[in-house]
DRENDO-1510 file (C-alpha; in Angstrom, 1 decimal, always signed):
<recs>
REC; n; res; u; v; w
REC; 1; MET; -2.4; +19.0; -15.2 .
REC; 2; VAL; -2.3; +17.4; -11.8 .
REC; 3; ASP; -3.6; +19.6; -9.0 .
REC; 4; LYS; -0.4; +20.3; -7.1 .
REC; 5; LYS; -2.3; +21.3; -3.9 .
REC; 6; ALA; -4.0; +18.0; -3.8 .
REC; 7; LEU; -0.6; +16.3; -3.8 .
REC; 8; GLU; +0.2; +17.9; -0.5 .
REC; 9; ARG; -2.0; +15.2; +1.1 .
REC; 10; PHE; +0.2; +12.4; -0.3 .
REC; 11; HIS; +2.5; +11.7; +2.6 .
REC; 12; GLY; +2.8; +9.8; +5.8 .
REC; 13; ILE; +1.4; +6.3; +6.5 .
REC; 14; ILE; -0.8; +4.8; +3.8 .
REC; 15; VAL; -2.6; +1.6; +4.7 .
REC; 16; PRO; -3.1; -1.0; +2.0 .
REC; 17; ILE; -6.4; -1.8; +3.5 .
REC; 18; LEU; -7.3; -5.5; +3.8 .
REC; 19; THR; -10.5; -6.8; +2.1 .
REC; 20; PRO; -12.9; -8.4; +4.5 .
REC; 21; VAL; -14.9; -11.3; +3.0 .
REC; 22; ASP; -17.8; -13.4; +4.0 .
REC; 23; GLU; -18.1; -17.2; +3.9 .
REC; 24; ASN; -18.7; -17.0; +0.1 .
REC; 25; ASP; -15.5; -14.9; -0.5 .
REC; 26; CYS; -17.6; -11.8; -1.3 .
REC; 27; ILE; -16.7; -8.5; +0.3 .
REC; 28; ASP; -18.3; -8.0; +3.7 .
REC; 29; GLU; -19.5; -4.4; +3.5 .
REC; 30; ALA; -20.1; -3.9; +7.2 .
REC; 31; ALA; -16.7; -5.2; +8.1 .
REC; 32; LEU; -15.0; -3.1; +5.4 .
REC; 33; ARG; -16.7; +0.1; +6.7 .
REC; 34; ARG; -15.6; -0.7; +10.2 .
REC; 35; GLN; -12.0; -1.3; +9.0 .
REC; 36; VAL; -12.0; +2.1; +7.2 .
REC; 37; ASP; -13.1; +3.9; +10.4 .
REC; 38; PHE; -10.6; +1.9; +12.5 .
REC; 39; VAL; -7.5; +2.8; +10.4 .
REC; 40; ILE; -8.6; +6.5; +10.0 .
REC; 41; GLU; -9.2; +6.8; +13.8 .
REC; 42; GLY; -5.8; +5.2; +14.2 .
REC; 43; GLY; -4.3; +8.2; +12.4 .
REC; 44; VAL; -3.3; +6.9; +8.9 .
REC; 45; ASN; -2.8; +9.5; +6.2 .
REC; 46; GLY; -4.2; +7.6; +3.3 .
REC; 47; ILE; -5.9; +4.3; +2.2 .
REC; 48; LEU; -4.8; +2.1; -0.6 .
REC; 49; ALA; -7.6; +0.0; -1.9 .
REC; 50; PHE; -6.7; -3.4; -3.4 .
REC; 51; GLY; -3.0; -3.4; -2.8 .
REC; 52; SER; -1.1; -6.6; -2.3 .
REC; 53; ASN; -2.4; -7.2; +1.2 .
REC; 54; GLY; -5.9; -6.2; -0.1 .
REC; 55; GLU; -5.7; -9.5; -2.1 .
REC; 56; PHE; -6.4; -7.7; -5.4 .
REC; 57; TYR; -5.5; -10.7; -7.4 .
REC; 58; MET; -8.5; -12.6; -6.0 .
REC; 59; VAL; -11.1; -10.0; -6.7 .
REC; 60; THR; -13.3; -9.7; -9.9 .
REC; 61; GLU; -13.5; -6.2; -11.4 .
REC; 62; ASP; -17.2; -5.8; -10.5 .
REC; 63; GLU; -16.5; -6.7; -6.9 .
REC; 64; MET; -13.4; -4.5; -6.9 .
REC; 65; GLU; -15.6; -1.6; -8.0 .
REC; 66; ARG; -18.1; -2.3; -5.3 .
REC; 67; GLY; -15.4; -2.4; -2.7 .
REC; 68; LEU; -13.9; +0.8; -3.9 .
REC; 69; LYS; -17.3; +2.6; -3.7 .
REC; 70; ILE; -17.7; +1.4; -0.1 .
REC; 71; ILE; -14.2; +2.6; +0.9 .
REC; 72; ILE; -14.7; +6.0; -0.7 .
REC; 73; ASP; -18.1; +6.5; +0.7 .
REC; 74; GLN; -17.0; +5.5; +4.2 .
REC; 75; THR; -13.8; +7.6; +4.0 .
REC; 76; ALA; -15.9; +10.6; +3.1 .
REC; 77; GLY; -12.9; +12.7; +2.2 .
REC; 78; ARG; -11.1; +12.3; +5.5 .
REC; 79; VAL; -7.9; +10.9; +3.9 .
REC; 80; PRO; -6.9; +10.3; +0.2 .
REC; 81; VAL; -8.0; +7.0; -1.3 .
REC; 82; PHE; -5.6; +5.3; -3.8 .
REC; 83; MET; -6.8; +2.7; -6.2 .
REC; 84; GLY; -4.4; -0.2; -6.5 .
REC; 85; LEU; -4.0; -2.2; -9.6 .
REC; 86; GLY; -1.7; -5.1; -10.6 .
REC; 87; PRO; -2.9; -6.9; -13.7 .
REC; 88; ILE; -0.4; -8.4; -16.1 .
REC; 89; SER; -2.3; -7.0; -19.1 .
REC; 90; THR; -1.9; -3.3; -19.9 .
REC; 91; LYS; -5.4; -3.3; -21.3 .
REC; 92; THR; -6.9; -4.6; -18.1 .
REC; 93; ALA; -4.8; -2.2; -16.0 .
REC; 94; VAL; -6.1; +0.8; -18.0 .
REC; 95; ARG; -9.7; -0.3; -17.6 .
REC; 96; ILE; -9.3; -0.7; -13.8 .
REC; 97; ALA; -7.4; +2.6; -13.5 .
REC; 98; LYS; -10.2; +4.5; -15.4 .
REC; 99; MET; -12.8; +2.8; -13.2 .
REC; 100; GLY; -11.0; +3.9; -10.1 .
REC; 101; ILE; -10.8; +7.5; -11.1 .
REC; 102; ALA; -14.4; +7.5; -12.3 .
REC; 103; ASN; -15.5; +6.3; -8.9 .
REC; 104; GLY; -13.6; +9.1; -7.0 .
REC; 105; ALA; -10.2; +7.6; -6.2 .
REC; 106; ASP; -7.7; +10.4; -5.6 .
REC; 107; ALA; -4.9; +8.5; -7.4 .
REC; 108; VAL; -4.0; +5.1; -8.8 .
REC; 109; SER; -1.1; +2.9; -7.7 .
REC; 110; VAL; +0.3; +0.6; -10.4 .
REC; 111; LEU; +2.3; -2.6; -9.6 .
REC; 112; CYS; +4.9; -3.8; -12.1 .
REC; 113; PRO; +3.2; -6.6; -14.1 .
REC; 114; PRO; +3.8; -9.9; -12.2 .
REC; 115; PHE; +4.7; -13.3; -13.5 .
REC; 116; ILE; +6.2; -12.0; -16.9 .
REC; 117; LYS; +9.6; -10.3; -16.9 .
REC; 118; PRO; +9.3; -7.3; -19.2 .
REC; 119; LEU; +12.2; -5.3; -20.6 .
REC; 120; ASP; +12.5; -1.6; -19.9 .
REC; 121; ASP; +10.8; -0.6; -23.1 .
REC; 122; GLU; +7.9; -2.9; -22.3 .
REC; 123; LEU; +7.6; -1.5; -18.8 .
REC; 124; TYR; +7.8; +2.0; -20.2 .
REC; 125; TYR; +4.9; +1.2; -22.5 .
REC; 126; HIS; +2.8; -0.3; -19.6 .
REC; 127; PHE; +3.2; +2.6; -17.2 .
REC; 128; SER; +3.1; +5.3; -19.9 .
REC; 129; THR; -0.1; +3.9; -21.4 .
REC; 130; ILE; -1.8; +3.9; -17.9 .
REC; 131; ALA; -0.5; +7.4; -17.2 .
REC; 132; LYS; -2.0; +8.7; -20.4 .
REC; 133; ALA; -5.3; +6.9; -19.7 .
REC; 134; VAL; -5.7; +8.8; -16.4 .
REC; 135; ASP; -4.1; +12.1; -17.6 .
REC; 136; GLY; -4.6; +14.9; -15.1 .
REC; 137; HIS; -4.9; +12.4; -12.2 .
REC; 138; PRO; -2.0; +11.3; -10.0 .
REC; 139; MET; -0.4; +8.0; -10.5 .
REC; 140; LEU; +2.1; +6.1; -8.2 .
REC; 141; MET; +4.3; +3.2; -9.3 .
REC; 142; TYR; +4.7; +0.1; -7.2 .
REC; 143; ASN; +8.0; -1.8; -7.1 .
REC; 144; ASN; +7.8; -5.2; -5.4 .
REC; 145; PRO; +10.5; -7.5; -6.8 .
REC; 146; GLY; +9.6; -10.1; -4.1 .
REC; 147; ARG; +6.3; -10.7; -5.8 .
REC; 148; THR; +7.0; -9.8; -9.5 .
REC; 149; GLY; +10.5; -11.4; -9.8 .
REC; 150; TYR; +12.3; -8.3; -11.0 .
REC; 151; THR; +12.9; -4.7; -9.9 .
REC; 152; ILE; +12.3; -1.5; -11.8 .
REC; 153; SER; +15.4; +0.6; -12.4 .
REC; 154; CYS; +15.8; +4.2; -11.2 .
REC; 155; ASP; +16.7; +5.1; -14.8 .
REC; 156; LEU; +13.3; +3.9; -16.1 .
REC; 157; VAL; +11.4; +5.6; -13.3 .
REC; 158; GLU; +13.3; +8.9; -14.0 .
REC; 159; ARG; +12.5; +8.6; -17.7 .
REC; 160; LEU; +8.8; +8.2; -16.9 .
REC; 161; VAL; +8.7; +11.0; -14.4 .
REC; 162; ASN; +10.3; +13.3; -16.9 .
REC; 163; ASP; +7.8; +12.4; -19.6 .
REC; 164; PHE; +4.6; +12.4; -17.5 .
REC; 165; ASP; +3.7; +15.0; -14.9 .
REC; 166; ASN; +1.0; +12.8; -13.4 .
REC; 167; ILE; +3.5; +10.1; -12.3 .
REC; 168; VAL; +4.1; +11.6; -8.9 .
REC; 169; GLY; +5.5; +8.8; -6.6 .
REC; 170; ILE; +6.5; +5.2; -6.0 .
REC; 171; LYS; +6.1; +2.6; -3.3 .
REC; 172; ASP; +9.4; +0.7; -3.1 .
REC; 173; SER; +9.0; -2.7; -1.5 .
REC; 174; SER; +12.4; -3.9; -2.6 .
REC; 175; GLY; +13.9; -3.8; +0.9 .
REC; 176; ASP; +17.1; -2.5; -0.8 .
REC; 177; MET; +17.8; +0.8; +0.9 .
REC; 178; THR; +20.4; +1.7; -1.7 .
REC; 179; GLN; +17.6; +1.5; -4.4 .
REC; 180; THR; +15.1; +3.4; -2.2 .
REC; 181; GLU; +17.8; +6.0; -1.4 .
REC; 182; GLU; +18.5; +6.4; -5.1 .
REC; 183; PHE; +14.9; +7.0; -5.9 .
REC; 184; ILE; +14.9; +9.7; -3.3 .
REC; 185; ARG; +18.2; +11.3; -4.2 .
REC; 186; ARG; +17.5; +11.5; -7.9 .
REC; 187; LEU; +13.8; +12.2; -8.0 .
REC; 188; SER; +12.7; +14.0; -4.8 .
REC; 189; PRO; +14.1; +17.3; -6.1 .
REC; 190; LYS; +11.4; +17.0; -8.8 .
REC; 191; GLY; +8.7; +16.8; -6.2 .
REC; 192; PHE; +8.5; +13.0; -6.6 .
REC; 193; ARG; +7.3; +11.1; -3.5 .
REC; 194; VAL; +9.0; +7.9; -2.5 .
REC; 195; PHE; +7.2; +5.7; +0.0 .
REC; 196; GLY; +8.9; +2.8; +1.8 .
REC; 197; GLY; +7.2; -0.5; +1.3 .
REC; 198; LYS; +8.8; -2.6; +4.0 .
REC; 199; ASP; +7.2; -2.1; +7.4 .
REC; 200; THR; +10.5; -2.9; +9.1 .
REC; 201; LEU; +12.2; +0.0; +7.2 .
REC; 202; ILE; +9.7; +2.9; +7.8 .
REC; 203; TYR; +12.2; +4.7; +10.0 .
REC; 204; SER; +15.0; +4.1; +7.4 .
REC; 205; ALA; +12.8; +5.4; +4.6 .
REC; 206; MET; +12.2; +8.6; +6.6 .
REC; 207; ALA; +15.8; +9.0; +7.5 .
REC; 208; HIS; +16.7; +9.0; +3.8 .
REC; 209; GLY; +14.1; +11.6; +3.0 .
REC; 210; GLY; +11.1; +9.5; +2.1 .
REC; 211; ALA; +7.6; +10.8; +2.0 .
REC; 212; GLY; +6.3; +8.0; +4.3 .
REC; 213; ALA; +5.4; +4.4; +3.9 .
REC; 214; VAL; +2.7; +2.1; +2.7 .
REC; 215; ALA; +2.4; -0.2; +5.7 .
REC; 216; THR; +0.2; -3.3; +6.0 .
REC; 217; THR; +0.7; -3.4; +9.8 .
REC; 218; SER; -1.4; -0.2; +10.0 .
REC; 219; ASN; -4.4; -2.5; +9.4 .
REC; 220; PHE; -4.1; -3.7; +13.0 .
REC; 221; VAL; -1.7; -1.5; +14.9 .
REC; 222; PRO; -2.2; +1.9; +13.2 .
REC; 223; LYS; -1.3; +4.0; +16.1 .
REC; 224; LEU; +2.1; +2.3; +16.6 .
REC; 225; VAL; +2.9; +2.5; +12.9 .
REC; 226; GLN; +1.7; +6.1; +12.6 .
REC; 227; SER; +3.9; +7.0; +15.6 .
REC; 228; ILE; +7.0; +6.1; +13.7 .
REC; 229; TYR; +6.2; +8.7; +11.1 .
REC; 230; ASP; +4.7; +11.3; +13.4 .
REC; 231; LYS; +7.6; +11.2; +15.9 .
REC; 232; TYR; +10.2; +11.4; +13.1 .
REC; 233; VAL; +8.6; +14.5; +11.5 .
REC; 234; ALA; +8.2; +16.1; +14.9 .
REC; 235; GLY; +12.0; +15.7; +15.5 .
REC; 236; ASP; +11.7; +12.9; +18.1 .
REC; 237; ILE; +14.2; +10.7; +16.3 .
REC; 238; LYS; +14.9; +8.4; +19.2 .
REC; 239; GLY; +11.2; +7.9; +19.8 .
REC; 240; SER; +10.6; +7.1; +16.1 .
REC; 241; LEU; +13.3; +4.5; +16.2 .
REC; 242; GLU; +11.9; +3.0; +19.4 .
REC; 243; ALA; +8.5; +2.7; +17.8 .
REC; 244; GLN; +10.1; +1.0; +14.8 .
REC; 245; TYR; +11.8; -1.5; +17.0 .
REC; 246; ASN; +8.5; -2.2; +18.8 .
REC; 247; LEU; +6.9; -2.9; +15.4 .
REC; 248; ASN; +9.5; -5.1; +13.9 .
REC; 249; PRO; +8.9; -8.4; +15.9 .
REC; 250; ILE; +5.2; -8.1; +14.9 .
REC; 251; ARG; +6.0; -7.6; +11.3 .
REC; 252; LEU; +8.8; -10.3; +11.1 .
REC; 253; MET; +6.4; -12.9; +12.5 .
REC; 254; MET; +4.2; -12.4; +9.5 .
REC; 255; ASP; +6.8; -13.9; +7.2 .
REC; 256; LYS; +6.4; -17.2; +9.0 .
REC; 257; THR; +2.8; -17.6; +7.8 .
REC; 258; SER; +1.5; -18.1; +4.3 .
REC; 259; TRP; +1.3; -14.8; +2.5 .
REC; 260; PRO; -0.7; -12.6; +3.0 .
REC; 261; VAL; -2.7; -14.4; +5.7 .
REC; 262; ALA; -1.1; -12.7; +8.7 .
REC; 263; THR; -2.6; -9.3; +8.1 .
REC; 264; LYS; -6.1; -10.8; +8.7 .
REC; 265; ASP; -4.9; -13.0; +11.5 .
REC; 266; TYR; -3.6; -10.0; +13.4 .
REC; 267; ALA; -6.7; -8.0; +12.6 .
REC; 268; ASN; -8.9; -10.7; +13.9 .
REC; 269; LEU; -6.8; -11.1; +17.1 .
REC; 270; GLN; -7.3; -7.4; +17.7 .
REC; 271; GLY; -11.1; -8.0; +17.6 .
REC; 272; ASN; -11.8; -6.4; +14.2 .
REC; 273; ASN; -13.7; -9.5; +13.0 .
REC; 274; ILE; -12.4; -9.3; +9.4 .
REC; 275; GLY; -13.0; -12.9; +8.5 .
REC; 276; ASP; -10.8; -15.4; +6.6 .
REC; 277; PRO; -8.4; -14.7; +3.7 .
REC; 278; TYR; -9.6; -15.6; +0.2 .
REC; 279; LYS; -9.3; -19.3; -0.4 .
REC; 280; PRO; -7.1; -21.3; -0.9 .
REC; 281; ASN; -5.3; -19.4; +1.8 .
REC; 282; LEU; -6.5; -20.4; +5.3 .
REC; 283; PRO; -6.2; -18.7; +8.7 .
REC; 284; THR; -3.0; -19.4; +10.7 .
REC; 285; LYS; -3.4; -21.9; +13.5 .
REC; 286; GLY; -1.4; -23.6; +16.2 .
REC; 287; GLU; +2.0; -22.5; +17.6 .
REC; 288; LYS; +2.4; -19.7; +15.1 .
REC; 289; LEU; -0.9; -18.1; +16.1 .
REC; 290; GLU; -0.1; -18.4; +19.7 .
REC; 291; ILE; +3.2; -16.5; +19.1 .
REC; 292; MET; +1.2; -13.8; +17.2 .
REC; 293; LYS; -1.2; -13.5; +20.1 .
REC; 294; LYS; +1.7; -12.7; +22.5 .
REC; 295; LEU; +3.3; -10.2; +20.1 .
REC; 296; ILE; +0.2; -8.3; +19.5 .
REC; 297; LYS; -1.0; -8.2; +23.1 .
REC; 298; GLY; -1.2; -4.7; +24.5 .
REC; 299; TRP; -0.8; -2.8; +21.2 .
REC; 300; GLU; -3.7; -0.7; +19.9 .
</recs>
């Protein structure tokens, strides 16, 4: 059985922490430790290792394990650490999930398999197999149709939640508030946690009853992002919406760069010295970078 008390920490702003690398595309330990401290000091409620903006698809399993150990060691229990995984193969996903739990991750977060387009029964097999492999430990699902090419249905999520008590939440990056709202309406009475996955819709997710958001912008403006959540739960609805509107131009500019380069661009502009993205992605240059400099100026 999942420790229900431990789940009380699963709320608020979770940062899909970026993965700093050196000139050889190996994890830069010192920079990663600095980044962990930066986001925690900025107020985030959790860290997701090797999410989409953590460039999980670029990292070997050995290097992923090394990075996770660094994150967990530097976090030192201050906030929960979630292990992200997104392989196409169920077998590989199970292996990484077990590795994450064995190294002290508080939960795993599982992306729908990208590139292929599974039917519901195949998706059920994938998620249920991983859930059984980490039985007794919390698991979140991750719906990102923009990257996988399909969305997961609320019916399937509800079926999985009914069958596995360790499937405790979902990050919904669909950008479809009707779908996010349905996840919340149908599943939150069961204690299921729905996190928004679009940084421009954090306020909206909260207004519909969401548990928080997994927000990549908290890699470089954590205090601003966190204020959307904190103000909302404190009852400052106007202040929360104002913070959301302040964040939106920063986030929308990210869509004009090659994905997911902008997270590291912004972090470097803030002086965090994160390094370049994994190749073949390259840092943003020219007019787009100049616009980003203006947007980020003055935000902590």
